Legacy VTK file of the C-alpha trace (Angstrom):
# vtk DataFile Version 3.0
C-alpha trace
ASCII
DATASET POLYDATA
POINTS 217 float
63.218 149.861 92.443
59.744 148.194 92.706
60.598 146.057 89.479
64.002 145.036 91.085
62.160 143.605 94.331
59.378 141.559 92.306
61.387 138.488 92.200
62.140 138.415 95.726
58.195 139.148 96.725
56.768 136.388 94.155
53.021 136.443 94.410
52.898 138.859 97.626
50.894 142.297 97.595
52.933 145.027 95.997
55.106 147.038 98.723
52.510 150.028 99.586
54.063 153.423 98.297
54.888 154.389 102.047
57.145 151.392 102.292
58.767 151.905 98.766
59.510 155.735 99.901
61.104 154.102 103.095
63.352 152.012 100.947
64.433 154.491 99.073
65.061 156.962 102.004
67.161 154.133 103.720
69.360 153.576 100.518
70.262 157.156 100.367
71.212 157.101 104.053
73.100 154.100 103.386
75.314 155.500 100.742
75.832 158.512 102.241
77.202 156.953 105.683
79.073 154.344 103.706
81.418 156.936 102.394
82.681 157.389 105.818
81.798 154.481 107.911
82.110 150.709 106.408
78.723 149.772 106.479
78.393 147.147 103.584
81.043 146.175 100.563
77.799 146.662 98.361
78.245 150.001 96.853
75.354 150.709 94.153
72.055 151.339 94.736
70.851 148.578 92.383
73.167 146.061 94.408
71.900 147.393 97.733
68.098 146.548 96.552
68.657 143.210 95.050
71.382 141.747 97.688
70.345 143.404 100.633
66.581 144.373 100.778
65.820 141.634 98.317
67.214 138.825 100.217
65.548 140.681 103.391
62.105 141.094 102.169
62.130 137.478 100.613
62.928 136.201 104.481
59.950 138.648 105.601
57.558 137.348 103.009
58.166 133.780 104.629
58.419 134.788 108.470
55.950 137.348 108.986
52.435 138.955 108.251
52.442 141.360 105.503
51.565 145.119 105.214
48.224 145.780 106.721
45.575 147.034 103.995
45.123 151.147 104.003
43.492 152.548 107.285
44.007 149.453 108.880
46.630 148.329 111.284
47.124 144.341 111.819
47.213 143.402 115.645
50.537 142.234 117.083
50.897 139.774 119.978
52.058 141.732 123.332
54.643 138.802 123.533
55.927 138.897 119.946
59.368 140.219 119.513
61.694 139.731 116.374
65.512 140.032 117.291
68.034 140.558 114.625
71.103 139.377 115.759
74.312 141.247 114.448
72.248 143.648 112.518
75.253 145.774 111.181
73.510 148.165 108.407
70.379 146.802 109.621
69.428 143.828 107.266
67.246 141.925 107.634
65.913 143.545 110.767
64.855 147.297 109.212
63.377 145.747 106.022
61.272 143.160 108.340
59.843 146.007 110.073
59.008 147.798 106.809
57.280 144.815 105.468
55.557 144.216 108.859
54.954 147.594 110.600
52.847 145.830 113.033
55.929 143.939 114.430
58.191 144.705 117.257
61.566 144.398 116.299
64.887 144.745 118.158
68.149 145.396 116.395
71.359 143.844 118.307
74.566 145.504 117.235
77.590 145.979 119.362
79.663 148.283 117.168
79.269 152.044 118.277
79.179 153.614 114.721
76.560 150.786 113.434
74.357 151.458 116.526
74.545 155.429 115.721
73.687 154.650 111.865
70.676 152.344 112.868
69.041 154.843 115.237
69.369 157.361 112.597
67.646 155.107 110.248
64.971 154.411 112.622
64.522 158.204 112.923
64.663 159.176 109.420
62.040 156.332 108.431
60.026 157.377 111.372
59.474 153.785 112.328
58.012 153.001 115.496
58.096 150.098 118.065
61.919 148.875 117.252
64.915 149.757 119.214
68.523 149.211 119.178
70.324 147.167 121.409
73.910 148.626 121.761
75.571 145.481 123.175
76.528 141.903 122.968
73.807 139.507 122.540
75.095 137.468 125.584
73.902 140.421 127.621
70.374 140.305 125.970
67.644 138.741 128.011
67.605 134.662 126.998
64.523 133.063 125.628
62.639 136.291 124.877
62.409 136.387 121.334
59.437 134.874 118.998
61.883 135.100 115.909
65.643 135.375 115.934
67.186 136.283 112.444
70.856 136.192 111.655
72.596 137.122 108.443
76.099 137.323 107.265
77.955 137.627 110.463
81.447 136.804 111.617
82.252 133.944 113.938
79.128 131.786 112.715
79.591 129.137 115.167
79.650 130.926 118.323
76.894 133.485 117.099
74.649 130.781 116.151
75.033 129.217 119.463
74.161 132.516 121.076
71.369 132.926 118.853
69.624 129.812 120.173
69.658 131.054 123.359
67.320 133.986 122.754
64.722 131.932 121.124
61.691 131.668 123.519
59.557 128.550 123.894
57.598 128.075 120.776
59.908 130.558 119.139
61.976 130.239 115.725
65.391 130.904 114.299
65.785 132.024 110.716
69.147 132.048 109.068
70.051 133.816 105.940
73.097 131.781 105.017
75.249 129.888 102.482
74.456 126.474 101.493
77.804 125.360 102.886
76.760 126.560 106.424
73.659 124.282 106.382
75.522 121.132 107.520
77.396 123.280 110.340
73.936 124.626 111.473
72.690 121.081 111.903
75.702 120.029 113.813
75.582 122.873 116.012
71.946 122.614 116.994
71.039 119.336 116.809
68.133 119.534 119.092
66.497 122.104 116.738
64.173 120.851 114.182
64.704 122.566 110.849
62.316 123.216 107.858
63.687 122.456 104.341
65.820 125.482 103.321
64.277 127.614 100.740
66.623 129.047 97.801
66.902 132.739 97.867
65.934 134.191 94.307
68.778 135.507 92.117
71.369 133.572 94.366
73.467 130.751 93.387
74.116 129.439 97.002
71.901 131.384 99.635
69.150 129.764 101.452
66.560 130.800 104.108
66.992 127.990 106.880
64.346 128.206 109.413
63.582 125.925 112.278
60.114 125.033 113.713
58.587 126.554 116.841
60.750 125.645 119.523
59.727 123.706 122.562
62.862 124.396 124.352
66.272 125.807 123.553
LINES 1 218
217 0 1 2 3 4 5 6 7 8 9 10 11 12 13 14 15 16 17 18 19 20 21 22 23 24 25 26 27 28 29 30 31 32 33 34 35 36 37 38 39 40 41 42 43 44 45 46 47 48 49 50 51 52 53 54 55 56 57 58 59 60 61 62 63 64 65 66 67 68 69 70 71 72 73 74 75 76 77 78 79 80 81 82 83 84 85 86 87 88 89 90 91 92 93 94 95 96 97 98 99 100 101 102 103 104 105 106 107 108 109 110 111 112 113 114 115 116 117 118 119 120 121 122 123 124 125 126 127 128 129 130 131 132 133 134 135 136 137 138 139 140 141 142 143 144 145 146 147 148 149 150 151 152 153 154 155 156 157 158 159 160 161 162 163 164 165 166 167 168 169 170 171 172 173 174 175 176 177 178 179 180 181 182 183 184 185 186 187 188 189 190 191 192 193 194 195 196 197 198 199 200 201 202 203 204 205 206 207 208 209 210 211 212 213 214 215 216
């Protein structure tokens, strides 16, 4: 599994054994649940590693401080909050948490079955300082997140505009999207300043698009 993830982590430090164990547990849980609940169209462990974890950890490496050295926990700002909007099966929100255990994460998901799965995943992986908001993003406190992530959601236009309302002053918006959606993101949010999109490894068309720290949403 570590070898499958290496291209996405590039020159970053290897994932700790505990993180690899969490990912393995997550995959087992996802495969079991996927037989009953349609969480993802990706069905094999190898595809889950490369398409879901690989992409999510690639984003994590670009956006967040990595795992702390053994016996040391990196500090987290009390006001720091990562919000994963439309989390679905937990990507990229849960891998972001695995990559950066010191970061506070909230997963926003309105589908009840997926909410149950996400809560079971958090319990099984013994993750702390991460919760699930079981409702619509429109009901989440606005301008409260230092980083909002968005990946593979339906109704892209509506969700993107909603995501922007959750970004706090000096916060950022990070999109894992297809190149065909880049122009639309710029059209919908002309007031944001975007960094150059970063191609995602082993993907012909997907990129990470991140805004610079926001003065106002």
